[in-house]
VEXGUGU-632152 format. One line per 5 residues: number of its first residue (from 1); for each residue x, y, z of C-alpha. Coordinates in steps of 0.001 Angstrom, whole numbers. Last residue first. Layout:
<rs>
NUM = X,Y,Z | ...;
</rs>
This chain:
<rs>
174 = 18536,-1367,19996 | 17560,-33,16560 | 14652,2417,16370 | 12480,2427,13230 | 10767,5069,11030;
169 = 9165,3287,8064 | 9679,4446,4491 | 7847,4358,1157 | 9022,4197,-2432 | 7503,4153,-5918;
164 = 9251,3335,-9186 | 8705,3918,-12900 | 8182,2508,-16412 | 11645,902,-16476 | 10603,-2411,-18045;
159 = 10869,-4340,-14760 | 8636,-1791,-13024 | 10059,-641,-9726 | 8981,-1130,-6100 | 11041,548,-3374;
154 = 10772,-113,358 | 12768,1953,2817 | 13548,1063,6421 | 14509,4242,8228 | 16927,4613,11118;
149 = 16873,5997,14677 | 19641,4595,16862 | 19172,3361,20436 | 22036,2937,20655 | 24809,5242,19488;
144 = 26242,6381,16173 | 25038,3453,14062 | 24575,3975,10299 | 28063,2696,9405 | 27317,-494,11323;
139 = 24786,-1541,8666 | 26779,-4660,7787 | 25137,-6970,5287 | 22999,-10083,5765 | 21515,-11345,2464;
134 = 22257,-15041,3113 | 20653,-14754,6556 | 17483,-13273,5022 | 17488,-16055,2413 | 17768,-18713,5130;
129 = 15020,-17006,7155 | 12760,-17114,4094 | 11478,-14796,1335 | 14302,-12369,1989 | 15747,-9698,4274;
124 = 19180,-8942,5741 | 20663,-6826,8535 | 24024,-6789,10279 | 24774,-4668,13324 | 26871,-7073,15459;
119 = 23820,-7860,17606 | 21936,-9022,14514 | 18864,-7772,12632 | 17002,-10392,10607 | 14274,-10013,8017;
114 = 11315,-12057,6811 | 9907,-10578,3658 | 6310,-10403,2555 | 4421,-9655,-642 | 936,-8817,-1779;
109 = 480,-7911,-5453 | 2557,-10929,-6439 | 5352,-12384,-4332 | 6800,-15866,-4840 | 6057,-15574,-8583;
104 = 2958,-16667,-10535 | 1810,-13108,-11170 | 4511,-10655,-10172 | 7552,-10128,-7978 | 11313,-10153,-8512;
99 = 13202,-9920,-5238 | 15375,-7688,-3102 | 16911,-7534,365 | 19265,-5526,2599 | 20018,-2612,257;
94 = 22087,-44,2187 | 20979,3557,1568 | 22994,6256,-202 | 19928,7548,-2078 | 16680,5778,-1140;
89 = 15361,8416,1219 | 13816,8359,4710 | 17160,9293,6318 | 19633,7252,8400 | 19256,4471,5848;
84 = 18072,892,5507 | 17032,-754,2248 | 14342,-3054,955 | 13956,-3773,-2752 | 11005,-4966,-4823;
79 = 11318,-5510,-8564 | 8172,-5620,-10676 | 6312,-7954,-12999 | 3619,-6266,-15048 | 319,-4463,-14636;
74 = 1162,-3556,-11065 | -850,-2878,-7917 | 1313,-3269,-4835 | 649,-4178,-1190 | 3669,-4639,1058;
69 = 4873,-6708,3979 | 7866,-6673,6332 | 8489,-9137,9154 | 10957,-9255,12045 | 13662,-11648,13223;
64 = 16403,-10583,15643 | 16499,-13978,17377 | 12820,-13484,18308 | 13961,-10642,20623 | 17760,-10675,21090;
59 = 18673,-8493,18088 | 16200,-5751,19055 | 14254,-3808,16464 | 11838,-1065,17470 | 8830,646,15882;
54 = 7306,3602,17714 | 3644,3071,18687 | 1344,5342,16659 | 53,3542,13541 | -1018,299,15223;
49 = -3041,-2102,13045 | -1122,-2355,9745 | 1908,-1037,11599 | 2101,-4255,13634 | 3930,-3891,16953;
44 = 4931,-7444,17883 | 7859,-6369,20102 | 10633,-7136,17604 | 8719,-5352,14819 | 5806,-6342,12598;
39 = 6126,-4114,9550 | 3976,-2540,6887 | 4240,-956,3448 | 970,-227,1663 | -548,988,-1596;
34 = 2588,1026,-3762 | 1589,1630,-7382 | 3670,-188,-9979 | 4887,1699,-13045 | 3817,4828,-14885;
29 = 1178,3244,-17115 | -363,5986,-19204 | -4076,6647,-19020 | -5528,8469,-22013 | -8602,10486,-21213;
24 = -10713,11595,-24141 | -13060,14469,-23507 | -16643,14207,-24733 | -18552,17246,-25972 | -17659,16818,-29675;
19 = -19094,13326,-29849 | -22578,14380,-28805 | -22584,17470,-31024 | -21423,15455,-34027 | -24165,12913,-33474;
14 = -26794,15659,-33298 | -25430,17352,-36432 | -25728,14040,-38338 | -29314,13518,-37125 | -30311,17101,-37933;
9 = -28924,16707,-41486 | -30792,13413,-41970 | -34049,14978,-40782 | -33602,17936,-43146 | -32730,15626,-46073;
4 = -35801,13391,-45361 | -38364,16221,-44958 | -38213,17199,-48620 | -39380,13685,-49487;
</rs>
């Protein structure tokens, strides 16, 4: 009988020692994670395959149409926006397309936009050619001379304000 209290005490101390050595990691959701942002340009350069050839947009190739795609991991619905700027930053850029994405929506974790660049320096993006044309806005303010180096920026943001991630592609306009 004297052995039972000693055994019980050792058992309790053993459990305490096991629990005391573990660290708790709490993972906070900070918004959608952007894993990839790719483009197929006017000359069929696909950044998912070719990471070195400079990207170029020409209004007379494929009627100015080009494709953008992204890969996002998100616990909730998210907003996706595409902008163009003379720098690889979101501030002061021109938004040329946006959409709400998530499970059961037109874009989920993988999304695509068709975009158009016109000879009079308009650009728009959307889920279809009609939507891209509807979203056309002037980007003339960014053009000094052709060819002109610009940046296409993609931003994904949580719908509840948990956070955003952005990525940019370096592109030449002709």
